[in-house]
Backbone bond lengths (Angstrom), bond angles and torsions (degrees), N, CA, C in turn:
res aa  C-N    CA-C-N  psi(-1)  N-CA   C-N-CA  omega(-1)  CA-C   N-CA-C  phi
1 M - - - 1.461 - - 1.528 109.74 -
2 I 1.321 115.94 132.85 1.466 121.98 178.59 1.528 108.92 -114.87
3 T 1.325 115.79 129.11 1.462 122.07 176.48 1.517 108.91 -103.95
4 G 1.317 115.70 125.40 1.458 121.35 175.01 1.519 109.54 -92.89
5 I 1.314 116.37 124.04 1.464 121.95 -179.77 1.523 108.16 -114.39
6 I 1.333 115.96 114.92 1.458 121.21 179.81 1.524 108.34 -95.39
7 M 1.319 115.60 117.38 1.466 120.56 -179.45 1.530 108.55 -89.17
8 A 1.332 115.03 104.30 1.462 120.83 -173.87 1.528 111.30 -131.34
9 A 1.336 116.58 38.42 1.461 120.80 -177.60 1.523 112.23 -115.99
10 G 1.330 116.79 17.23 1.460 120.39 -178.43 1.517 112.81 -74.66
11 F 1.323 115.15 179.12 1.464 121.22 -174.95 1.530 113.77 -109.92
12 S 1.331 117.89 0.49 1.476 121.97 178.10 1.530 111.69 49.07
13 T 1.323 117.25 45.28 1.468 120.89 -173.69 1.529 113.33 -63.73
14 R 1.330 117.78 -34.00 1.473 119.11 179.86 1.525 111.78 -75.15
15 M 1.335 116.83 -20.52 1.457 121.13 -179.02 1.530 111.44 -93.06
16 N 1.320 117.25 -27.88 1.465 123.46 -175.19 1.523 113.89 64.37
17 K 1.317 117.25 21.10 1.472 123.30 171.89 1.519 106.63 -161.07
18 D 1.325 116.68 163.39 1.466 120.20 -176.78 1.523 109.48 -72.05
19 K 1.318 115.73 97.83 1.466 120.97 -175.35 1.523 113.04 -67.27
20 L 1.325 117.88 -27.87 1.462 120.17 -174.16 1.522 112.98 -65.73
21 T 1.330 116.83 -24.88 1.463 119.57 -178.93 1.532 112.68 -97.38
22 L 1.331 117.94 2.43 1.467 120.39 177.62 1.527 110.55 -65.27
23 D 1.323 115.48 144.98 1.466 121.36 -179.47 1.532 110.52 -68.37
24 F 1.310 114.32 135.55 1.460 120.14 -179.24 1.528 107.68 -138.10
25 G 1.334 115.09 75.79 1.464 119.86 -179.29 1.515 113.51 74.56
26 G 1.325 116.17 38.00 1.460 119.55 176.01 1.515 114.99 102.05
27 I 1.318 117.48 -18.27 1.465 120.66 173.72 1.526 108.88 -133.88
28 S 1.302 116.15 164.75 1.463 119.64 -177.05 1.530 111.48 -74.48
29 I 1.331 114.82 162.53 1.467 120.84 178.47 1.526 110.28 -57.58
30 I 1.343 117.36 -45.58 1.467 119.60 -179.25 1.533 111.24 -63.17
31 E 1.324 117.40 -34.81 1.470 119.85 177.78 1.530 111.91 -68.18
32 M 1.331 116.93 -31.79 1.468 119.82 175.05 1.531 109.73 -60.67
33 V 1.333 115.25 -43.44 1.465 120.57 179.49 1.535 110.09 -65.77
34 I 1.327 116.60 -47.83 1.474 120.56 179.42 1.521 110.56 -58.52
35 K 1.312 117.08 -43.10 1.471 121.84 -179.40 1.532 111.13 -59.70
36 A 1.317 116.74 -46.26 1.474 120.48 179.24 1.525 110.78 -61.02
37 I 1.330 116.61 -42.63 1.464 120.23 -178.79 1.524 110.50 -67.32
38 K 1.325 116.76 -42.57 1.468 120.00 -179.63 1.530 111.96 -64.17
39 E 1.337 116.66 -27.81 1.471 120.61 179.37 1.525 112.04 -83.76
40 S 1.326 116.96 -2.41 1.466 121.62 -179.07 1.530 110.48 -96.34
41 N 1.323 115.28 -172.11 1.465 121.47 -179.49 1.524 113.50 -94.23
42 I 1.316 117.69 19.80 1.474 121.95 176.65 1.527 108.45 -62.63
43 D 1.326 116.24 140.47 1.466 120.90 -177.93 1.520 113.11 -88.60
44 E 1.319 117.31 -32.29 1.461 122.48 -175.62 1.524 107.27 -144.34
45 I 1.340 116.49 139.15 1.466 120.55 179.43 1.527 108.77 -124.54
46 I 1.325 115.33 130.46 1.459 121.91 177.44 1.522 108.45 -125.76
47 L 1.325 115.87 126.86 1.459 122.50 178.08 1.526 108.13 -104.11
48 V 1.326 116.72 115.60 1.463 121.24 178.17 1.528 106.87 -96.01
49 Y 1.334 116.03 118.85 1.461 120.74 -171.44 1.531 111.23 -127.00
50 R 1.332 114.37 166.21 1.460 122.81 173.88 1.526 110.17 -123.17
51 E 1.322 116.05 -38.38 1.465 122.19 -177.75 1.533 110.68 -93.37
52 E 1.320 115.98 140.20 1.468 121.97 -178.10 1.535 112.12 -58.85
53 K 1.334 116.98 -36.92 1.478 118.68 -178.22 1.529 111.79 -67.19
54 I 1.344 117.63 -27.08 1.473 120.53 175.15 1.523 109.02 -70.79
55 K 1.331 116.24 -41.61 1.470 120.45 176.37 1.529 110.31 -57.46
56 E 1.334 116.13 -45.67 1.474 120.72 -178.66 1.528 111.25 -60.25
57 I 1.327 116.98 -38.45 1.467 120.67 177.60 1.530 109.75 -64.76
58 G 1.325 116.85 -41.13 1.460 120.86 177.15 1.515 111.93 -61.85
59 I 1.324 116.55 -45.70 1.473 120.78 179.58 1.520 110.15 -63.08
60 K 1.322 116.51 -43.68 1.472 121.01 178.44 1.534 111.08 -57.94
61 N 1.332 116.11 -34.73 1.466 121.01 -179.53 1.532 113.11 -91.82
62 K 1.344 115.56 8.78 1.467 122.49 174.53 1.528 113.54 58.08
63 I 1.340 115.33 44.42 1.461 119.78 174.54 1.528 108.83 -120.29
64 K 1.300 115.58 158.14 1.458 122.21 -179.39 1.527 109.46 -68.83
65 T 1.335 116.54 135.19 1.457 121.30 178.85 1.527 109.92 -119.62
66 V 1.329 115.93 142.64 1.467 122.30 -179.66 1.520 107.99 -134.38
67 Y 1.322 115.76 126.80 1.457 121.08 -179.32 1.523 111.06 -80.68
68 N 1.336 115.91 131.57 1.460 122.14 177.61 1.526 108.47 -104.02
69 D 1.328 116.41 102.17 1.456 120.32 179.55 1.534 112.01 -90.51
70 R 1.332 115.63 7.33 1.467 120.95 -179.65 1.541 110.93 -121.82
71 A 1.319 116.81 25.17 1.463 121.90 -175.03 1.531 112.57 -58.86
72 K 1.324 117.17 -30.72 1.472 120.29 -179.78 1.535 112.20 -61.68
73 L 1.326 116.91 -18.89 1.465 121.02 -178.93 1.522 112.57 -84.65
74 G 1.337 117.28 -1.09 1.462 121.08 175.12 1.517 114.16 109.45
75 Q 1.327 113.77 174.52 1.462 123.01 -176.34 1.532 112.37 -58.68
76 S 1.304 116.40 -28.83 1.462 120.40 -178.89 1.530 111.69 -56.90
77 E 1.320 117.08 -31.54 1.466 119.64 -179.43 1.528 111.25 -68.41
78 S 1.334 117.16 -37.89 1.473 119.37 176.28 1.524 110.68 -64.32
79 I 1.325 115.71 -37.13 1.464 120.27 176.92 1.528 109.72 -60.37
80 K 1.323 116.38 -47.38 1.469 121.17 -178.77 1.521 111.71 -64.21
81 F 1.328 116.76 -46.09 1.468 119.47 179.16 1.526 110.90 -60.22
82 G 1.329 116.48 -42.61 1.464 120.42 179.65 1.519 112.41 -63.28
83 I 1.321 116.26 -45.31 1.466 120.79 179.52 1.526 110.20 -61.84
84 N 1.325 116.28 -45.92 1.468 120.09 -177.24 1.524 113.08 -67.16
85 A 1.331 117.43 -20.89 1.465 121.23 177.96 1.527 112.64 -92.70
86 S 1.324 116.77 -4.45 1.472 121.73 -175.70 1.526 112.21 -76.46
87 S 1.311 114.55 157.38 1.460 121.19 175.14 1.526 110.30 -62.43
88 I 1.318 117.14 145.96 1.466 119.77 177.33 1.527 111.14 -70.17
89 Q 1.320 117.52 -14.05 1.466 121.42 177.36 1.528 113.65 -82.62
90 T 1.307 117.26 -2.76 1.464 121.41 -175.74 1.528 111.43 -62.24
91 D 1.340 114.61 128.50 1.472 121.43 174.88 1.521 111.07 -92.48
92 G 1.347 115.41 -26.26 1.452 119.58 -177.16 1.514 111.48 -152.13
93 F 1.334 115.50 145.77 1.461 122.70 176.53 1.519 107.36 -106.59
94 M 1.330 116.11 121.70 1.464 121.26 179.23 1.523 107.23 -106.82
95 F 1.334 115.97 115.36 1.459 120.64 -174.51 1.519 111.34 -96.82
96 F 1.334 114.48 128.54 1.462 122.94 -179.26 1.520 109.27 -117.23
97 V 1.330 116.32 144.62 1.459 120.52 169.01 1.526 107.02 -92.05
98 G 1.321 116.17 149.98 1.457 119.91 -174.86 1.507 115.12 -81.55
99 D 1.337 117.58 -3.19 1.475 120.63 -173.83 1.531 112.48 -118.64
100 Q 1.331 116.79 35.53 1.466 122.26 -178.99 1.541 108.88 -115.44
101 P 1.342 117.64 72.57 1.466 121.31 -168.09 1.527 115.70 -69.46
102 F 1.334 117.98 -16.78 1.465 119.35 -178.11 1.531 112.64 -95.44
103 L 1.320 116.74 9.13 1.460 120.95 179.53 1.526 109.99 -57.05
104 D 1.328 115.66 137.24 1.459 121.53 -175.13 1.532 109.94 -110.75
105 P 1.340 118.12 132.78 1.466 120.54 179.25 1.532 113.21 -56.66
106 S 1.317 117.89 -30.49 1.471 119.90 -179.71 1.531 111.41 -67.37
107 I 1.328 117.11 -31.70 1.464 120.98 175.85 1.524 109.80 -67.73
108 I 1.324 116.04 -45.50 1.468 120.69 177.54 1.524 109.63 -56.78
109 N 1.339 116.41 -47.43 1.468 121.16 -177.92 1.522 112.36 -62.93
110 E 1.323 116.78 -40.00 1.463 119.50 -179.97 1.528 111.09 -65.44
111 L 1.322 116.97 -40.64 1.463 120.77 177.18 1.532 110.48 -62.80
112 I 1.324 116.52 -43.02 1.469 120.63 178.19 1.525 110.57 -62.82
113 D 1.328 116.97 -44.94 1.477 120.86 -179.71 1.528 111.11 -58.25
114 V 1.327 116.44 -45.98 1.465 119.90 179.88 1.526 110.43 -64.18
115 F 1.320 116.88 -42.86 1.467 120.74 179.31 1.531 110.69 -58.97
116 E 1.324 116.29 -45.08 1.467 120.26 -176.22 1.527 112.47 -74.75
117 E 1.322 117.29 -33.22 1.466 120.50 -176.08 1.527 113.09 -84.44
118 Q 1.316 117.63 -31.25 1.462 119.70 -171.26 1.531 114.20 -104.16
119 N 1.319 116.90 -0.44 1.462 120.83 174.88 1.527 111.79 50.12
120 T 1.305 115.73 51.85 1.457 121.96 180.00 1.527 109.40 -110.23
121 D 1.329 117.67 156.87 1.466 120.48 -175.01 1.525 114.16 -83.68
122 I 1.331 117.90 -27.08 1.468 121.10 178.93 1.526 108.87 -139.56
123 V 1.332 115.63 131.45 1.463 121.88 173.76 1.522 106.96 -124.51
124 A 1.337 115.95 127.85 1.460 120.95 -176.69 1.529 110.49 -135.59
125 P 1.329 116.60 146.95 1.463 119.96 177.81 1.521 112.51 -85.62
126 M 1.333 114.93 148.36 1.464 122.70 170.06 1.525 105.67 -121.66
127 Y 1.330 116.18 120.73 1.459 121.16 -179.82 1.526 107.86 -104.54
128 K 1.324 116.27 104.83 1.469 121.92 -177.29 1.529 110.52 49.31
129 G 1.323 115.54 47.01 1.454 121.58 175.25 1.525 116.20 86.78
130 K 1.337 117.48 -1.39 1.466 120.08 -179.60 1.528 109.72 -112.19
131 R 1.360 115.64 130.06 1.456 119.45 178.17 1.514 110.21 -65.49
132 G 1.329 114.68 147.47 1.458 118.73 -179.31 1.512 112.36 -151.23
133 N 1.308 115.12 -159.25 1.462 123.85 -179.79 1.518 109.42 -121.43
134 P 1.311 117.55 158.69 1.466 130.69 3.65 1.531 112.04 -85.71
135 I 1.317 115.51 157.95 1.465 122.20 178.67 1.523 108.61 -119.41
136 I 1.328 115.97 140.26 1.468 120.77 176.47 1.528 109.05 -104.20
137 F 1.331 115.05 130.51 1.460 122.43 173.23 1.522 108.56 -114.51
138 S 1.307 117.04 132.29 1.454 121.52 176.21 1.521 110.17 -61.12
139 S 1.327 116.30 148.31 1.465 120.00 176.01 1.529 111.11 -63.46
140 K 1.341 117.32 -16.03 1.471 120.63 174.98 1.536 111.33 -62.95
141 L 1.335 116.31 -21.56 1.469 121.31 -179.68 1.535 112.60 -95.97
142 K 1.317 115.78 9.80 1.471 120.84 -176.17 1.529 112.25 -53.35
143 D 1.320 117.48 -49.26 1.472 120.04 -177.68 1.525 111.81 -61.21
144 E 1.335 116.44 -39.58 1.474 119.60 177.84 1.521 111.42 -66.37
145 L 1.326 116.41 -40.95 1.464 120.70 178.90 1.522 110.97 -62.81
146 L 1.318 116.97 -37.29 1.468 120.88 -178.92 1.531 112.51 -72.65
147 K 1.326 117.74 -9.32 1.472 121.60 179.98 1.529 113.55 -97.91
148 I 1.334 117.77 -11.28 1.464 118.79 -176.36 1.526 111.18 -69.20
149 E 1.308 115.62 154.37 1.467 121.62 -176.32 1.528 109.95 -129.85
150 G 1.322 115.31 157.97 1.462 121.85 173.26 1.514 114.18 66.89
151 D 1.328 115.48 -145.89 1.468 121.73 -177.45 1.523 112.74 -97.08
152 D 1.306 116.86 15.02 1.465 121.64 -178.16 1.525 112.21 -61.13
153 G 1.330 117.70 -29.61 1.451 119.06 -172.14 1.516 108.21 61.12
154 G 1.297 117.93 -139.52 1.455 121.10 178.33 1.515 113.37 -100.53
155 K 1.347 117.10 12.78 1.471 120.82 -174.77 1.526 112.92 -57.78
156 S 1.320 116.95 -39.02 1.469 119.27 -178.55 1.527 111.29 -67.04
157 I 1.322 115.93 -34.56 1.474 119.70 178.55 1.529 109.64 -71.03
158 V 1.325 116.45 -43.42 1.470 120.43 176.76 1.527 109.88 -58.45
159 A 1.328 116.58 -44.71 1.470 120.68 -178.80 1.528 111.35 -63.36
160 K 1.318 116.88 -37.53 1.464 121.71 -176.71 1.532 111.97 -65.37
161 I 1.343 116.51 -37.23 1.480 119.69 -178.46 1.529 110.71 -121.94
162 Y 1.333 115.62 37.27 1.461 122.32 -173.77 1.533 112.95 -51.41
163 D 1.315 116.65 -41.92 1.471 120.12 -177.49 1.525 112.64 -66.81
164 E 1.311 117.54 -17.88 1.462 121.57 -179.96 1.528 112.63 -96.55
165 V 1.336 116.66 -9.43 1.465 120.32 -179.07 1.519 109.29 -70.50
166 K 1.327 116.19 134.35 1.462 121.25 177.11 1.531 107.55 -94.91
167 F 1.325 115.69 110.75 1.461 120.89 178.29 1.529 109.39 -94.82
168 I 1.314 116.18 131.19 1.458 122.51 177.79 1.528 107.26 -108.55
169 H 1.329 115.49 127.19 1.469 120.61 -174.64 1.523 111.08 -94.55
170 F 1.331 114.81 132.71 1.458 122.41 178.54 1.525 109.31 -125.62
171 D 1.325 116.00 143.53 1.463 121.26 176.84 1.523 111.90 -85.12
172 N 1.327 117.01 -14.78 1.460 122.72 -177.21 1.526 109.85 -77.69
173 D 1.319 116.99 89.95 1.459 121.31 -178.41 1.527 111.71 -72.07
174 T 1.318 117.43 -27.57 1.462 121.59 -179.12 1.523 111.29 -65.48
175 A 1.333 118.04 -34.96 1.471 121.56 -178.65 1.516 111.64 -59.47
176 R 1.315 118.02 -26.40 1.455 123.76 -177.65 1.530 112.65 -75.64
177 L 1.312 117.15 -22.60 1.466 121.25 -171.13 1.516 112.94 -63.61
178 D 1.326 114.77 133.85 1.448 119.98 168.92 1.526 107.36 -117.72
179 I 1.306 115.75 160.69 1.461 121.36 -174.76 1.524 108.20 -105.55
180 D 1.342 116.22 107.76 1.459 119.96 -177.61 1.524 113.51 -109.39
181 T 1.333 117.27 -28.37 1.468 120.30 -175.37 1.523 110.17 -125.07
182 W 1.336 115.18 164.25 1.464 120.14 178.19 1.532 110.35 -62.76
183 D 1.330 117.38 -38.77 1.465 120.70 178.53 1.527 111.19 -60.97
184 E 1.336 116.47 -42.26 1.471 119.51 177.75 1.527 110.37 -63.90
185 Y 1.322 115.99 -42.02 1.464 119.43 178.05 1.525 111.02 -59.98
186 M 1.329 117.37 -46.95 1.468 121.05 -179.09 1.514 111.51 -64.46
187 K 1.327 116.79 -33.75 1.458 120.73 -179.59 1.532 111.49 -71.37
188 W 1.332 116.77 -41.41 1.477 120.80 -169.41 1.524 115.29 -102.04
189 R 1.319 118.18 -14.13 1.481 118.63 -174.99 1.509 111.26 -61.02
190 R 1.304 114.20 153.52 1.463 120.46 178.06 1.523 108.05 -102.89
191 N 1.320 115.68 132.46 1.466 119.50 -178.71 1.512 111.45 -86.51
């Protein structure tokens, strides 16, 4: 069983407005991400939110929502909230950022397939040579994930066992893109 955890409790500081709810071709950026995940082979989806309107989008899309009241402490708190809300049957936690609107369900599925077939602890995508998201961590790493602090995410864990990480290479460089600034939004949004 794979649990998808969408980290959507950030503050959009580089954008100066809530980027996740911006229109992206008729639906919000966060809904683009949710849609891709729902079309994949993920078994369970958890949306970790801070803003009420993000929660409402999660409820509308019939996914589990968890409030992060510790978002000021960094991305690590969303990771912890997501893990703690996951099913005890979870074999792997797949972490998604909420601002990656071009994510493709086939990429998610390929990462899951490799994780399940190769019995590895971490599976991560490489988009034309650049590391990206989403990343799957085995439930065997749960205790380590629950110890991370700040905005590190899982980078310290990846660095610690880098040689054991299974990187999957994709030619789709657009799927890697996240929207951090207004200029990026204006460049990539769909009309």
